[in-house]
Every structure is written in structure tokens, then in C-alpha cells.
N, C-alpha and C positions, 0 to 999 in steps of 0.2 A: 160488241155492237159495231165497232169500226171494221172488223173483219167482214161482217155481213154487207156493209156498204161497199167495201172494196170488191167483194165477190159479185155483188149485183152490178157494179160498174163494168167489170171485165166480162161478165156474162152478156150485158147489153152490147158491148163492143164486138164480142164474138158473133152474136146474132146479126149485127149489122153487116159483118163481113161475109156472111154466108150468102151465096148467090141464090136468087129466087127462081130463075128459069134457065133453060139450056143456053139461050143466047148470051145471057149475062155470064154464065159459067164459061163459055167459050172465050168471051172477051177477057175474063180474068186469067184464064190459062194462057192466052196469047200475050198478055202483058207480062206474065211471069216468064214465059219463054224469051221475050225480048230483053227482060232484065238479066237473065242468065247469059244470053248471047253478048250483051253489053259488058258484063263482068268478065267473060272469057276473053274479049278482045281489048281489055284495058291495057295490057302490057304491049300490044301492038301499037296502040295510039300514044302511050306514054312510056317509052323505054327507059328514060332517065329515072322516072319515079320507081319503076320496077327494079332497076339496078340498085338504087339507093336502098330500097326496101330489102332486097336480097342481101346487100352488104350488112344492113342492120341485123338481119336474121343470122347471118354467118358470125357476126361479132357476138351475138347472144349465145349461139351454140358453142363458140370457143370459150366464152366465160363459164358456161355450164360445165364443159369438159375440164376446164382448169380447176373449178371448184371441186368437182368429183375427184380429180387427180390429187388435189391437196388433201381431201378427206382420206383417200386411199393411202397416200403417203403417211399421213398422221397415224392411221390405224396400223399400217405395216411397221412403222417405227415403234409404236407402243407395244405391239405384240411380237415383233421380231420375226414375222413370217413374210414369205414372198409368194406372189401368185404363181401357182404351178404351171399355168398355161404360158406365162411369159418366160419362165426360166425352167424349161424341161430338163430332166436328167440330173445326174449327180456328178458329172464330169468336172474337172478343174476349169475347163474353158467356160462352162455354164456358171460356175462359181465366180470366175473372174469377171464375167459380164454383169453380175448382180451389183446393184448400187450399194454403197455402204449405208450405214444408218443415217448419215447426214447428207447424203447425195441422192437426189431424185433421179429416176431413170430418164434418159433422154428420149423425148417423144416430140417430133416436129409437128404433130397435129394439134397440140395445145399451146396456149400462150406461155411465154417464158415466165419463170418465177421472178418477181421483182425482188431485188436485194434489200430494199428498205423495209420489207414486211418481215417482222420477226416470226420465226417458226415456233418458238417456245413462248408460253405466256409469261408475262412479267411477274415475278414473285412479289407477294405482299411484304412491304417493308414496314416494320414496327418502328415508328419514330418517337416512341415514348408517350408521354401523357398528351392527351388531346383536350385537356381541360382548359378552356379559354375564358372561363368566367372569372371576373375580378372578385375580390372579397366582398365588395359592396353588392355585387349581383347575387352572392350566395346568401346574404341576409334577407330574410323574408319578413315582410310586415304582415303580421297575422292579426286580423280583427275577428273577434268572436262572432258567434251567430246572432247576437243581439245588437249589432251596430246600427 
């Protein structure tokens, strides 16, 4: 029932937005063109805002590259393979340029790896019994079904 009410509401909104004659249609198209022109000239009027937005997008892209690089390094470390496009050939020089299992390849286009972030997951440590109940807690007071 609620779906029908929502559908009817949006249908009425859509009908109200449809122009009725050619003059009204030209007016709506003119307003749309003005809005697009206004959006295009936003960075000309507000260069500081566009610069900070571009900086934020660059940081987001760097973080995405860094995350992808971490996943790729983890997969390469686990499988012991290297990307063939990055390390072509079987020469000793190509082998010398390959990173070791614990060293990521140097790539200046991504953010550096923080040293505080552990690469390997922390193993589960069994600390013995986790039973924290006292003997009084273990005693249950049972009352029969006819209490």
C-alpha cells in the first residue's frame, strides 16, 4: 500500500514538471542552460574552493592507490609471484631489482607505508581459561514449574 502512495506522489511531481506549451518549454530549457553555464564557471569565480576540492580528490586517489598497492603486495607475498609487466626478463639485473618478500617495490606515485601498521595479522594468543564466574554464580536456584 505504501508503495502505491509513493508511486502516486512521484508521478504527480513528474506530471507537474512537464511543460504544457512551447513557451514554457523554452523557459525551462533556458533555465537549464543557465544552470549548466553557472556550474561550468564555478572554478573561475571560486579558485580556492576548486583547489581544495582538487587536493581532496588527489588525496582520495592516493589512498585508493595505496590500498590497492597493499593488497597487491599482500597477494604477491602470499603467492610468491611477481608482476611480469613490472619485472620483465629473467636476467640477474631484473632479479636484483625485484623486492624481497618483506620489501615493497619503491613507487613514488603512492603514499609511503607507515611503519606503525603491522603487515602480518596478530596471532590469537590462548591465555588459558576464560571462566570468570565465581562458584556462587555457578549455583543455580531452580524452582519447579509449580512455583
